[in-house]
Residue frames as qw, qx, qy, qz and C-alpha x, y, z in Angstrom:
[[0.021, -0.731, 0.553, -0.399, 93.45, 88.66, 94.81],
 [0.614, -0.008, -0.765, 0.192, 94.99, 85.87, 96.86],
 [0.595, -0.729, -0.338, -0.027, 93.96, 85.56, 100.54],
 [0.000, 0.867, -0.333, 0.371, 95.86, 87.95, 102.76],
 [0.724, 0.018, -0.566, 0.394, 98.76, 86.44, 104.64],
 [0.520, -0.733, -0.288, 0.330, 99.55, 87.43, 108.20],
 [0.332, 0.798, -0.028, 0.503, 100.87, 90.99, 108.02],
 [0.638, -0.377, -0.276, 0.611, 103.75, 92.09, 110.21],
 [0.145, 0.770, 0.124, 0.608, 103.45, 95.82, 110.87],
 [0.531, -0.624, -0.303, 0.486, 105.26, 97.79, 113.54],
 [0.297, 0.796, 0.082, 0.521, 106.18, 101.43, 113.63],
 [0.467, -0.045, -0.374, 0.800, 108.67, 103.50, 115.56],
 [0.105, -0.108, 0.045, -0.988, 106.45, 106.55, 115.26],
 [0.207, 0.367, 0.806, -0.416, 103.16, 106.29, 117.13],
 [0.089, 0.480, 0.660, 0.572, 100.19, 106.69, 114.83],
 [0.127, -0.237, 0.075, -0.960, 98.22, 109.89, 115.17],
 [0.140, 0.188, 0.834, -0.499, 95.62, 109.42, 117.87],
 [0.456, 0.358, 0.150, -0.801, 92.80, 111.19, 116.05],
 [0.688, 0.366, -0.385, -0.494, 92.80, 108.68, 113.20],
 [0.276, 0.337, -0.900, 0.029, 94.64, 105.54, 114.38],
 [0.369, -0.013, 0.767, -0.525, 92.05, 104.39, 116.91],
 [0.733, 0.454, 0.339, -0.377, 89.59, 103.94, 114.09],
 [0.507, 0.716, -0.362, -0.315, 90.21, 102.75, 110.59],
 [0.044, 0.418, -0.907, -0.029, 92.12, 99.60, 111.47],
 [0.365, 0.220, 0.877, -0.221, 88.85, 97.76, 111.74],
 [0.500, 0.386, -0.194, -0.750, 86.06, 97.42, 109.26],
 [0.783, 0.133, 0.592, -0.136, 84.76, 94.73, 106.98],
 [0.781, 0.549, 0.296, 0.022, 85.57, 93.14, 103.68],
 [0.346, 0.889, -0.296, 0.044, 89.11, 94.45, 103.10],
 [0.845, -0.416, 0.294, 0.166, 92.16, 92.23, 102.98],
 [0.792, 0.433, 0.124, 0.413, 94.28, 93.02, 99.91],
 [0.542, -0.034, -0.045, 0.838, 97.20, 95.37, 99.38],
 [0.023, -0.536, -0.245, -0.807, 94.96, 98.31, 98.45],
 [0.585, -0.708, -0.323, -0.227, 93.00, 97.94, 101.68],
 [0.738, -0.372, -0.183, 0.532, 96.23, 97.78, 103.63],
 [0.368, 0.231, 0.094, 0.896, 97.47, 100.94, 101.90],
 [0.273, -0.674, -0.293, -0.621, 94.24, 102.73, 102.78],
 [0.712, -0.642, -0.276, 0.069, 94.49, 101.69, 106.43],
 [0.663, -0.149, -0.077, 0.729, 98.13, 102.75, 106.56],
 [0.150, 0.440, 0.185, 0.866, 97.29, 106.12, 105.01],
 [0.462, -0.716, -0.324, -0.411, 94.47, 106.61, 107.53],
 [0.761, -0.512, -0.238, 0.319, 96.62, 105.74, 110.54],
 [0.546, -0.189, 0.059, 0.814, 99.22, 108.28, 109.37],
 [0.187, 0.744, 0.440, 0.467, 96.84, 110.94, 108.03],
 [0.353, -0.905, -0.155, 0.180, 97.40, 113.26, 110.97],
 [0.543, -0.453, 0.317, 0.632, 101.09, 113.54, 110.15],
 [0.408, 0.344, 0.564, 0.631, 100.34, 114.02, 106.47],
 [0.027, -0.887, -0.396, -0.234, 97.94, 116.87, 107.25],
 [0.468, -0.787, 0.035, 0.402, 100.48, 118.47, 109.61],
 [0.539, -0.139, 0.454, 0.696, 103.00, 118.36, 106.79],
 [0.238, 0.609, 0.554, 0.516, 100.54, 119.91, 104.34],
 [0.220, -0.935, -0.279, 0.003, 99.66, 122.70, 106.77],
 [0.512, -0.707, 0.176, 0.455, 103.32, 123.46, 107.41],
 [0.538, -0.081, 0.536, 0.646, 104.63, 123.26, 103.85],
 [0.270, 0.581, -0.101, -0.761, 104.26, 126.00, 101.23],
 [0.049, 0.174, -0.857, -0.483, 104.44, 123.20, 98.65],
 [0.168, 0.415, 0.882, -0.145, 100.89, 122.17, 99.57],
 [0.010, -0.134, -0.333, -0.933, 99.69, 125.57, 98.29],
 [0.103, -0.577, -0.796, 0.152, 96.58, 125.73, 100.46],
 [0.084, -0.601, -0.203, -0.768, 94.21, 128.66, 100.21],
 [0.192, -0.273, 0.513, -0.791, 92.96, 130.29, 103.41],
 [0.793, -0.089, -0.010, -0.602, 89.67, 128.38, 103.06],
 [0.854, 0.147, -0.500, 0.003, 91.50, 125.08, 102.53],
 [0.270, 0.335, -0.665, 0.610, 93.75, 125.75, 105.51],
 [0.489, -0.233, 0.371, -0.754, 90.72, 126.20, 107.76],
 [0.899, 0.028, -0.180, -0.399, 89.16, 123.00, 106.44],
 [0.723, 0.248, -0.600, 0.234, 92.31, 120.88, 106.83],
 [0.006, 0.344, -0.608, 0.715, 92.83, 122.30, 110.34],
 [0.693, -0.165, 0.198, -0.673, 89.28, 121.28, 111.27],
 [0.909, 0.129, -0.369, -0.144, 89.79, 117.79, 109.87],
 [0.471, 0.363, -0.660, 0.459, 93.06, 117.48, 111.77],
 [0.232, -0.293, 0.543, -0.752, 91.39, 118.42, 115.07],
 [0.767, -0.053, 0.086, -0.634, 88.27, 116.30, 114.57],
 [0.298, -0.228, 0.926, 0.034, 89.74, 112.99, 113.43],
 [0.563, 0.131, -0.510, -0.636, 87.54, 110.38, 111.81],
 [0.809, -0.149, 0.353, -0.446, 85.51, 107.24, 112.21],
 [0.713, -0.109, 0.687, 0.084, 85.60, 103.64, 111.07],
 [0.277, 0.437, -0.610, -0.600, 86.55, 102.42, 107.60],
 [0.731, 0.176, 0.625, -0.211, 84.37, 99.86, 105.82],
 [0.036, 0.351, -0.706, -0.614, 85.24, 98.28, 102.46],
 [0.656, 0.383, 0.561, -0.330, 82.37, 97.32, 100.14],
 [0.294, -0.005, 0.712, 0.638, 81.98, 96.42, 96.47],
 [0.414, 0.349, -0.028, -0.840, 79.77, 98.48, 94.16],
 [0.430, 0.147, -0.768, -0.451, 79.43, 95.41, 91.91],
 [0.285, -0.207, -0.919, 0.178, 78.12, 93.36, 94.81],
 [0.049, -0.620, -0.579, 0.528, 76.04, 96.23, 96.21],
 [0.282, 0.451, 0.452, 0.716, 74.75, 98.18, 93.18],
 [0.137, -0.825, -0.298, -0.460, 74.07, 101.84, 93.85],
 [0.658, -0.594, -0.262, 0.380, 76.04, 102.02, 97.08],
 [0.447, -0.412, 0.129, 0.784, 78.64, 104.39, 95.62],
 [0.251, 0.540, 0.524, 0.609, 76.51, 106.05, 92.95],
 [0.196, -0.678, -0.317, 0.633, 76.59, 109.75, 93.86],
 [0.211, 0.742, -0.065, -0.633, 75.38, 112.56, 91.59],
 [0.791, 0.562, -0.044, -0.237, 75.33, 110.17, 88.65],
 [0.467, 0.619, -0.618, 0.128, 78.92, 108.93, 89.10],
 [0.914, -0.293, -0.260, 0.105, 80.35, 105.90, 90.88],
 [0.072, -0.874, 0.381, -0.293, 82.75, 107.20, 93.54],
 [0.553, 0.285, -0.724, 0.298, 85.71, 105.57, 95.26],
 [0.261, -0.178, -0.741, 0.593, 84.32, 106.41, 98.71],
 [0.297, -0.626, -0.329, -0.642, 81.40, 107.96, 100.56],
 [0.267, -0.177, -0.691, 0.648, 80.48, 109.17, 104.04],
 [0.133, -0.814, -0.562, -0.059, 77.93, 111.36, 105.81],
 [0.133, 0.686, -0.081, 0.711, 77.99, 115.07, 106.62],
 [0.668, -0.711, 0.011, -0.218, 78.80, 114.35, 110.26],
 [0.091, 0.691, -0.676, 0.239, 82.13, 114.28, 112.09],
 [0.370, -0.302, 0.838, -0.264, 83.13, 110.75, 113.06],
 [0.846, 0.278, 0.109, -0.442, 80.83, 109.07, 110.53],
 [0.782, -0.063, 0.574, 0.234, 81.87, 105.80, 108.91],
 [0.258, 0.641, -0.462, -0.556, 83.83, 106.10, 105.65],
 [0.862, 0.208, 0.458, -0.061, 82.80, 103.49, 103.07],
 [0.022, -0.611, 0.598, 0.518, 85.36, 102.62, 100.39],
 [0.847, 0.414, -0.001, -0.335, 84.59, 101.06, 97.02],
 [0.679, -0.350, 0.595, 0.251, 86.88, 98.03, 96.69],
 [0.734, 0.516, 0.400, 0.189, 86.24, 97.90, 92.94],
 [0.343, 0.905, -0.031, 0.251, 88.02, 101.24, 92.41],
 [0.499, -0.781, 0.364, 0.097, 90.92, 100.60, 94.77],
 [0.622, -0.177, 0.641, 0.414, 92.58, 98.49, 92.06],
 [0.520, 0.730, -0.109, -0.430, 93.29, 99.36, 88.44],
 [0.904, 0.145, 0.328, 0.234, 94.64, 97.22, 85.58],
 [0.168, -0.669, 0.419, 0.590, 97.92, 98.13, 83.89],
 [0.495, 0.529, -0.455, -0.518, 98.80, 97.52, 80.24],
 [0.203, 0.227, -0.951, -0.049, 99.55, 93.87, 81.04],
 [0.654, -0.362, -0.488, -0.452, 96.15, 93.41, 82.67],
 [0.517, -0.131, -0.681, 0.502, 97.73, 93.12, 86.11],
 [0.347, -0.847, -0.352, -0.197, 95.87, 94.68, 89.02],
 [0.402, 0.258, -0.357, 0.803, 97.70, 97.51, 90.77],
 [0.355, -0.662, -0.597, 0.283, 96.63, 98.74, 94.20],
 [0.024, -0.944, -0.085, -0.318, 95.95, 102.37, 95.05],
 [0.556, 0.231, -0.442, 0.665, 99.09, 103.90, 96.58],
 [0.377, -0.524, -0.560, 0.520, 99.23, 105.50, 100.01],
 [0.087, -0.172, 0.041, 0.980, 99.41, 109.04, 98.60],
 [0.326, -0.227, -0.550, -0.735, 96.24, 108.60, 96.57],
 [0.480, -0.469, -0.739, 0.056, 94.55, 106.88, 99.52],
 [0.278, -0.360, -0.382, 0.805, 95.43, 109.84, 101.75],
 [0.124, 0.017, -0.246, -0.961, 93.82, 112.20, 99.26],
 [0.437, -0.336, -0.700, -0.454, 90.66, 110.10, 99.02],
 [0.454, -0.470, -0.668, 0.356, 90.34, 109.96, 102.80],
 [0.137, -0.254, -0.168, 0.943, 90.83, 113.72, 103.13],
 [0.257, -0.190, -0.500, -0.805, 88.06, 114.21, 100.56],
 [0.510, -0.469, -0.699, -0.179, 85.62, 112.21, 102.69],
 [0.426, -0.434, -0.493, 0.623, 86.71, 113.86, 105.94],
 [0.021, -0.015, 0.109, 0.994, 86.12, 117.20, 104.25],
 [0.418, -0.390, -0.590, -0.570, 82.51, 116.14, 103.64],
 [0.537, -0.475, -0.650, 0.254, 82.24, 115.33, 107.36],
 [0.251, -0.285, -0.229, 0.896, 83.12, 118.96, 108.06],
 [0.308, 0.696, 0.447, -0.470, 80.12, 120.02, 105.97],
 [0.095, 0.514, -0.476, -0.707, 81.85, 120.75, 102.65],
 [0.744, 0.361, 0.498, -0.259, 79.52, 119.51, 99.87],
 [0.511, 0.762, -0.271, -0.291, 81.52, 120.42, 96.77],
 [0.944, -0.004, 0.244, 0.221, 83.22, 117.37, 95.22],
 [0.588, 0.699, -0.050, 0.403, 85.28, 119.65, 92.98],
 [0.161, -0.860, 0.337, -0.348, 86.74, 121.59, 95.90],
 [0.765, -0.465, 0.436, -0.091, 87.57, 118.41, 97.80],
 [0.909, 0.316, 0.138, 0.235, 89.03, 116.73, 94.71],
 [0.366, 0.802, -0.220, 0.417, 91.40, 119.69, 94.34],
 [0.438, -0.737, 0.418, -0.301, 92.32, 119.57, 98.03],
 [0.935, -0.147, 0.321, 0.024, 92.96, 115.82, 97.78],
 [0.770, 0.552, -0.011, 0.321, 95.18, 116.37, 94.74],
 [0.050, 0.857, -0.346, 0.378, 97.27, 118.93, 96.63],
 [0.675, -0.544, 0.467, -0.173, 97.86, 116.52, 99.51],
 [0.950, 0.146, 0.244, 0.126, 98.69, 113.67, 97.14],
 [0.562, 0.742, -0.144, 0.335, 101.14, 115.83, 95.20],
 [0.221, -0.812, 0.442, -0.312, 102.90, 116.86, 98.41],
 [0.828, -0.328, 0.446, -0.085, 103.22, 113.27, 99.60],
 [0.886, 0.382, 0.139, 0.225, 104.60, 112.15, 96.24],
 [0.267, 0.873, -0.268, 0.308, 107.07, 115.04, 96.33],
 [0.266, -0.660, 0.621, -0.327, 108.49, 113.73, 99.61],
 [0.917, -0.067, 0.361, -0.160, 108.31, 110.05, 98.68],
 [0.160, 0.570, -0.754, -0.285, 111.09, 107.91, 97.27],
 [0.896, 0.084, 0.319, -0.298, 109.93, 104.67, 95.68],
 [0.030, 0.515, -0.807, -0.288, 112.19, 101.93, 94.34],
 [0.926, 0.166, 0.062, -0.335, 110.89, 99.07, 92.21],
 [0.585, -0.440, 0.651, 0.200, 113.11, 96.01, 92.14],
 [0.323, 0.538, -0.561, -0.539, 114.66, 95.19, 88.78],
 [0.123, 0.141, -0.974, -0.131, 114.34, 91.40, 89.12],
 [0.100, -0.478, -0.869, 0.075, 110.76, 91.40, 90.46],
 [0.006, -0.323, -0.146, -0.935, 108.60, 94.40, 89.55],
 [0.541, -0.629, -0.468, -0.303, 105.97, 93.55, 92.16],
 [0.653, -0.438, -0.329, 0.523, 108.53, 94.36, 94.87],
 [0.167, 0.763, 0.043, 0.623, 108.80, 98.02, 95.88],
 [0.508, -0.353, -0.432, 0.656, 110.53, 99.88, 98.70],
 [0.001, 0.806, 0.274, 0.524, 109.02, 103.23, 99.71],
 [0.402, -0.207, -0.414, 0.790, 110.49, 105.90, 102.01],
 [0.111, -0.834, -0.429, -0.328, 107.87, 108.40, 103.22],
 [0.381, 0.026, -0.309, 0.871, 109.49, 111.56, 104.55],
 [0.261, -0.776, -0.488, -0.303, 107.13, 113.49, 106.80],
 [0.002, 0.551, -0.324, 0.769, 107.29, 116.48, 109.12],
 [0.504, -0.319, -0.763, 0.248, 107.08, 115.04, 112.62],
 [0.294, -0.837, -0.244, -0.393, 104.84, 117.16, 114.84],
 [0.571, -0.818, 0.066, 0.021, 106.85, 119.08, 117.41],
 [0.762, -0.264, 0.302, 0.508, 110.22, 118.20, 115.91],
 [0.093, 0.814, -0.219, -0.530, 112.51, 120.37, 113.83],
 [0.025, -0.378, 0.815, 0.438, 113.27, 117.65, 111.31],
 [0.781, 0.137, -0.295, -0.532, 111.49, 115.31, 108.96],
 [0.534, -0.279, 0.786, -0.139, 111.21, 111.63, 109.76],
 [0.432, 0.276, -0.711, -0.482, 111.07, 108.62, 107.48],
 [0.793, -0.026, 0.515, -0.325, 108.77, 105.64, 107.47],
 [0.137, 0.424, -0.808, -0.385, 110.23, 102.79, 105.43],
 [0.796, 0.168, 0.380, -0.439, 107.80, 100.38, 103.78],
 [0.013, 0.278, -0.860, -0.429, 108.19, 97.37, 101.53],
 [0.746, 0.252, 0.292, -0.543, 105.43, 95.73, 99.49],
 [0.239, -0.213, 0.886, 0.335, 105.24, 92.64, 97.32],
 [0.361, -0.066, -0.603, -0.708, 101.87, 93.01, 95.59],
 [0.578, -0.393, -0.702, -0.140, 100.13, 91.22, 98.44],
 [0.579, -0.667, -0.366, 0.293, 101.34, 92.67, 101.71],
 [0.145, 0.829, -0.162, 0.516, 102.63, 96.00, 102.99],
 [0.785, -0.365, -0.332, 0.375, 105.31, 95.74, 105.71],
 [0.097, -0.963, 0.118, -0.223, 106.58, 98.61, 107.84],
 [0.824, 0.110, -0.303, 0.465, 110.36, 98.37, 108.40],
 [0.031, -0.845, 0.134, -0.518, 110.63, 101.60, 110.42],
 [0.694, -0.661, 0.230, -0.172, 111.17, 99.99, 113.84],
 [0.948, 0.028, 0.096, 0.303, 113.68, 97.56, 112.40],
 [0.483, 0.614, -0.097, 0.617, 115.80, 100.45, 111.11],
 [0.307, -0.818, 0.146, -0.464, 115.33, 102.40, 114.37],
 [0.894, -0.441, 0.076, 0.031, 116.65, 99.46, 116.38],
 [0.826, 0.132, 0.051, 0.545, 119.98, 99.90, 114.59],
 [0.155, 0.857, -0.026, 0.491, 120.30, 103.69, 115.01],
 [0.697, -0.080, -0.469, 0.536, 123.27, 104.20, 117.42],
 [0.177, -0.847, -0.051, -0.499, 121.98, 107.13, 119.51],
 [0.747, -0.663, 0.043, 0.018, 123.21, 105.68, 122.81],
 [0.838, -0.011, 0.097, 0.537, 126.65, 104.93, 121.40],
 [0.374, 0.555, 0.104, 0.736, 127.04, 108.50, 120.13],
 [0.184, -0.667, 0.034, -0.721, 125.37, 110.62, 122.82],
 [0.088, -0.338, 0.735, -0.581, 125.64, 108.40, 125.88],
 [0.114, -0.218, -0.962, 0.116, 123.66, 105.78, 127.84],
 [0.137, 0.548, 0.646, -0.513, 119.92, 106.26, 128.02],
 [0.227, 0.451, -0.234, -0.831, 119.75, 108.25, 124.78],
 [0.571, 0.346, 0.742, -0.060, 116.98, 107.00, 122.50],
 [0.150, 0.117, 0.581, 0.791, 116.23, 107.44, 118.81],
 [0.305, 0.483, 0.415, -0.708, 113.36, 109.87, 118.25],
 [0.701, 0.651, 0.179, -0.232, 113.32, 109.91, 114.46],
 [0.491, -0.304, 0.560, 0.594, 115.53, 109.37, 111.44],
 [0.516, 0.724, -0.030, -0.457, 115.62, 110.63, 107.87],
 [0.694, -0.020, 0.616, 0.373, 116.61, 108.49, 104.88],
 [0.462, 0.792, -0.077, -0.392, 117.62, 109.77, 101.46],
 [0.280, 0.631, -0.674, -0.264, 119.53, 108.64, 98.37],
 [0.738, -0.090, 0.645, -0.176, 118.11, 105.12, 98.66],
 [0.575, 0.515, -0.499, -0.394, 119.11, 102.75, 95.88],
 [0.995, -0.051, 0.049, -0.067, 119.43, 99.04, 95.23],
 [0.264, -0.685, 0.653, 0.186, 122.89, 97.61, 95.83],
 [0.871, 0.368, -0.154, -0.287, 122.84, 95.53, 92.66],
 [0.398, 0.558, -0.717, 0.125, 126.38, 94.28, 93.14],
 [0.155, -0.230, 0.853, -0.442, 125.30, 92.48, 96.30],
 [0.774, 0.131, 0.193, -0.589, 121.91, 91.25, 95.08],
 [0.160, 0.348, -0.900, -0.208, 122.20, 87.58, 94.36],
 [0.847, -0.069, -0.236, -0.471, 120.23, 84.40, 93.81],
 [0.124, 0.322, -0.917, 0.198, 120.73, 81.32, 95.95],
 [0.023, 0.166, 0.958, -0.234, 118.53, 78.30, 96.64],
 [0.056, -0.622, -0.712, -0.320, 115.44, 79.91, 95.10],
 [0.276, -0.832, -0.321, 0.358, 115.90, 83.06, 97.21],
 [0.397, 0.672, 0.011, 0.625, 116.90, 86.55, 96.05],
 [0.494, -0.552, -0.303, 0.600, 118.92, 88.44, 98.62],
 [0.231, 0.823, 0.285, 0.434, 118.01, 92.04, 97.85],
 [0.519, -0.270, -0.230, 0.778, 120.46, 94.74, 98.97],
 [0.050, 0.910, 0.293, 0.288, 119.53, 98.39, 99.61],
 [0.551, -0.133, -0.185, 0.803, 121.81, 101.33, 100.43],
 [0.013, 0.856, 0.294, 0.426, 121.39, 105.00, 101.29],
 [0.248, 0.323, -0.387, 0.827, 122.13, 107.83, 103.71],
 [0.493, -0.634, -0.595, 0.009, 120.74, 108.50, 107.18],
 [0.020, 0.455, -0.317, 0.832, 120.38, 111.38, 109.62],
 [0.482, -0.421, -0.755, 0.146, 119.26, 110.66, 113.16],
 [0.241, -0.602, 0.162, -0.744, 117.52, 112.76, 115.79],
 [0.531, -0.131, -0.781, 0.302, 117.97, 111.42, 119.30],
 [0.449, -0.747, -0.084, -0.484, 116.55, 112.22, 122.73],
 [0.355, 0.306, -0.699, 0.540, 118.83, 112.35, 125.76],
 [0.415, -0.469, -0.733, 0.267, 117.72, 111.60, 129.34],
 [0.170, -0.379, -0.266, 0.870, 117.99, 115.35, 130.03],
 [0.383, 0.737, 0.463, -0.311, 115.53, 116.11, 127.23],
 [0.003, 0.618, -0.430, -0.658, 118.01, 117.28, 124.61],
 [0.807, 0.466, 0.346, -0.107, 117.36, 116.45, 120.95],
 [0.198, -0.618, 0.546, 0.530, 120.75, 116.25, 119.25],
 [0.810, 0.548, 0.058, -0.199, 120.96, 115.56, 115.51],
 [0.439, -0.489, 0.649, 0.384, 123.73, 113.56, 113.87],
 [0.745, 0.610, -0.020, -0.269, 124.21, 113.30, 110.12],
 [0.226, 0.690, -0.679, -0.112, 126.81, 111.70, 107.87],
 [0.559, -0.176, 0.793, -0.168, 125.71, 108.09, 108.24],
 [0.424, 0.226, -0.705, -0.522, 125.29, 105.32, 105.69],
 [0.722, -0.040, 0.530, -0.443, 122.67, 102.59, 105.87],
 [0.363, 0.275, -0.813, -0.363, 122.92, 99.19, 104.22],
 [0.635, -0.052, 0.598, -0.487, 120.49, 96.33, 104.45],
 [0.225, 0.119, -0.857, -0.448, 119.19, 93.21, 102.82],
 [0.699, 0.081, 0.347, -0.620, 115.77, 91.62, 102.42],
 [0.222, -0.096, 0.942, 0.233, 115.09, 88.10, 101.22],
 [0.644, 0.243, -0.140, -0.712, 112.61, 87.33, 98.45],
 [0.308, -0.074, 0.948, -0.004, 111.14, 83.86, 98.14],
 [0.599, 0.124, -0.336, -0.716, 108.62, 82.08, 95.90],
 [0.751, -0.124, 0.530, -0.373, 106.44, 79.07, 96.59],
 [0.789, 0.196, 0.540, 0.219, 107.04, 77.54, 93.14],
 [0.463, -0.031, 0.415, 0.783, 108.72, 78.45, 89.86],
 [0.090, 0.557, 0.547, 0.619, 105.67, 80.17, 88.33],
 [0.327, -0.820, -0.440, 0.162, 104.78, 82.13, 91.48],
 [0.181, 0.856, -0.120, 0.469, 105.82, 85.78, 91.99],
 [0.478, 0.112, -0.574, 0.655, 108.47, 86.57, 94.55],
 [0.468, -0.798, -0.284, -0.253, 107.24, 87.57, 98.00],
 [0.034, -0.712, 0.495, -0.497, 108.98, 89.22, 100.95],
 [0.620, -0.068, -0.747, 0.232, 110.35, 86.64, 103.35],
 [0.546, -0.700, -0.431, 0.161, 109.75, 86.86, 107.10],
 [0.008, 0.943, -0.138, 0.302, 110.87, 90.22, 108.55],
 [0.743, -0.602, 0.270, 0.111, 113.11, 88.24, 110.91],
 [0.817, 0.124, 0.292, 0.481, 115.39, 87.62, 107.92],
 [0.294, 0.868, 0.095, 0.388, 115.72, 91.37, 107.19],
 [0.665, -0.419, -0.132, 0.604, 118.89, 93.12, 108.39],
 [0.228, 0.928, 0.033, 0.293, 120.06, 96.75, 108.46],
 [0.720, -0.250, -0.118, 0.636, 123.51, 98.15, 109.28],
 [0.062, 0.986, 0.081, 0.130, 124.36, 101.80, 110.02],
 [0.750, -0.186, 0.031, 0.634, 127.96, 103.00, 109.69],
 [0.089, -0.732, 0.079, 0.671, 129.75, 106.32, 109.21],
 [0.688, 0.708, 0.151, -0.042, 129.44, 107.43, 105.59],
 [0.743, -0.076, 0.237, 0.621, 132.64, 107.26, 103.57]]
């Protein structure tokens, strides 16, 4: 993997306190997979809330108790190590695992960097996605609650991953298959609606575009001065191919979709407004002809929200 560039990450939605304070530090992790794991960890509280609230997660009574305990307890630091460089570190019950921890709440979670990437048919390395990372982290946090069965925790992790994939829209760009836009729709704690986190990745970096979109949501214009955006929901996202174009070695990538906003008035009301369209563009650049395209600076990214036609 190439050295990690400076990563621009901001989020409208505050990360869940129980997990976000830890997990953003650690050692030996700088690639896209490590970023995906950290992102999944910072947002794990919301993911667990969604699983607990949704029948689609299909939790048993025992699993519900375990996930509730994990949600209340939070977790400790993340550390990324290599089994190849540290033989035996992740060898558990005769199998090399993707992660390990101790049977104690708040213990460090160690992640096996070697298994966070897998090769596709072309031999290209693909990073673990955020849904799979969320499942792996839940598995380890389940151990911290005293559950020793890998089979039970593997099943629980699969249920969480399936739910997250069910509420995830992922677009891969036709002109550069290392570029992907992902909308994660999650149940926001205390709110009556789902919210979206919008991410873009280029095979090297993961960038959160949520705050950029939120800055364009016209809550104050619709509901009056002092009204702020609390959350928004995106759906029907697609590439606007007719507006995607090449110029000067740059691809201007257009994306379109629909938006619903939930706002918060100074009086504490939470009005919802639907029937909006969102359009935006992101610039892709490359350092030389043979290099893959990368996402340009977020300052070049623009979003526009208008009434849907």
